[in-house]
N, C-alpha and C positions, 0 to 999 in steps of 0.2 A: 618736694620733687613732683614734677608733672607726671601724669599717667601716660604710659607709652601708647602711641597710636598705631602700632603695628609696623612690621618691617616693610621697607620699600623694595621694589623689584625693578629690573631693567624695563624701561618704558614708563615708569612713574614720572610725575612732573614735580619739580621743586619750585615752590613759590619764590618770586623775587624778593630779596631782602638785602638790607645793608647792615653788615656786622661791624663792630668796632674792635680792632686789635688791641692788645695790651699796650701798644705804643701809641694808640689814639688814631691809627689809620682807619679810614672807612674802606670796607671790603664788600664788594658786590658779589652776591651769590644768587643766581648764576652770574658769570662774567660775560657781558655781551660780545666780547672779542676773542675769548679763548676758553678752552676747557678748564674746569676746576676740579682738582683732586681734593675733595673734602675728606679729611681723615680725623677720626675721633680717637684721641688717646685717653690716658687715665689721669693721673694727678701730677702736680708740679714736682719735678725731680724723679719721677718714676724711672727706675734703672732700665727696664726693658724698653720704655718709650724713648729714653735717651739713646739707647743702643740703636734702635731703628732710625731715629731722626739723624744720627750721625751719618748713616748711609745715604739719607736723602740730601743732607748738606753737601756731602762729597760729590754728588752727581746732580746738583741743582741746576747747573748750566745746561746739562743734557735735557733735563725735565722742561726747563723754560724753552729751549730750542724746539722741543716737540709740541709747543703751543699749550702747555699746561701750567696753570697757576696753583701753587700749593696753599691750602688754607687748613690749619691744624687747630682742633678744638680740644681743650682740656676742661675737666670739671672742677678746677681750682679757681679761687678768686684771682682777679688781675694782680693785686698787690703781692700775692703769694707766688704767682706764676712769673711775673716780670723778671725777677733776678735769674731765673733758670733759662729764660728764652730770649734775653735782650740781644744776643749776638746771632740769632737765627736769621737767615736771609729770606724768610717768607713770613706771611701773616700768621700770628698765633692769637686765638680768640679764647677768652675765659667765659665759661658757662657754668658758674657755680650752682645755679638753680636747676641745671640739667634740662632746660627747656628744649634746646636743640637735640639733646640725646633722646628725649621723649618723642619729639617730632619725627626723628629719623629711625626710631625703633631700636636704638642702641641700648643694650641691657647690661646688667651686672650679674655675676654668678660666682659661686665658690669654685667652679671649674676654671675660672680665670687663673688661679694659682695651683689648683690641685691636679690639673691634667699633667701626666708624665711628659707630654711633649713640650711643656714650657720649662721644665726643671733645668735643662741644659742651658737655654738662653738666659734664664734668671741667674744661674751661677756665673756665666760669662759676663752678663751685664753688671753684676755686683763687682766682679774683679776689675773689669775695665773701667767701671764707673769710679771705683776707689782710686784708680790711677789718675783719672781725669780730675777728681777732687783734689788729690795730692798736688797736682800741677796747677791748681787754681782755675781750671777750665770749666768745672761744673761744681754744683753745690749739692749737699746732702738734702734729701727730701725731709719733710716734716715727719715726726714720729707718729702723728695721727693726722694724715692728710685729709683735707676736705673732700667729702664724698666717698671716703673709704678706699680700700685697696682691691676691691673685687670687680672693678669695671672691666668690660670687654671692649676691645678696639673694633673699629669699623672703617671701611673705605668706600667712597662713592666717587664715580667719575661723572661729572655733570656737564652737559652740553650748553652752549650759549643760550639756547632756547628753553633751558630748564629741564630737558629730558635727562633722566638717569640712564646713562649708557652702560654702566657696569657697577656692581656692588659686591662687597664682601663683608660679611659679619663674622668677626673673629670668634673662634671656639675656645680660645685661651688668650692669655695676656700678650703673647708674642705672635699672634696669628694675623698677619696683614699682607698687603701686596708688597713684594720686593720691588725695587726700582725697575728691574728688567721687565717685570710683569706690567707695571704701570706704563712703561714706554711702549710695550707691545699693544696694550689696549688703546693708547693714544694713536699709534700708527694705524691700527685697524679702523678706528673712528675716522681718521683723516682719509683713508682709502674709501670708506663708505661715502663720506661727504663728497669726495672727488667724483665718484661714480654717479651719485645722485645729481650733481651739478652737470656732469656730462649728459646724463639722460634728459634733464630738463632743457639743456641747450639743444640737443638733437630734436626734442619734441617741438621746440619753438621753430627750429629751422624747417622741419617737416611741415609745420602748420603754415609758415610763410610760403613755402613752395606750393602747397595745396591751394593757398589763396591766389597765387599768381596763375596757376593752371586754371582755376575757376574763373579768374578775371579774363584770361585770354579766351576761354570758351564762351564767356558771355559776350565779349567783343565780336567773336566770330558769328554768333547767332544774330547780332544786330546788323 
């Protein structure tokens, strides 16, 4: 495992890279045309990860309409991950060496499972996951998942120019942005972009007007 390079903050810049999904799709991060919600999950078949991703799948249309592309990273090998994620409507990336985890400062800790705040979600995830497995919609995780069970989640909202607009480092295994919070962050980002565009347009208009005034003044002096 690579050494962590420290946590990112809003305003940090993400280097451009091309990732490969478990289905072989090339995934650009940042994406030059839309926001990227880069989320780090845990291991293949992780019950609380599946519980969260079900909520993302249910509202994926809203997320795309907000101009956001989902990219989900797991620390399991692609061959272990593929059977669990083949039906997901967004890119899933395997990072078994945890290079991306280290680059983005995503850590592991016993508090991933020991925090009392995660016990309720774990219980519900196990119960609902068992129902999904019984219906053939999900698979059981490995008894000894690659990378262990103590990983913490993290979320990053990355602008097309590579700027990190928002970040959340989970304090336990089920600590991540709900879909409503993600959509709110995307809306605020769009509003800031619109305001900046309007300001640049106004500045260019003012500059052209000033040039015309100066040109008329110069003509009058001649």
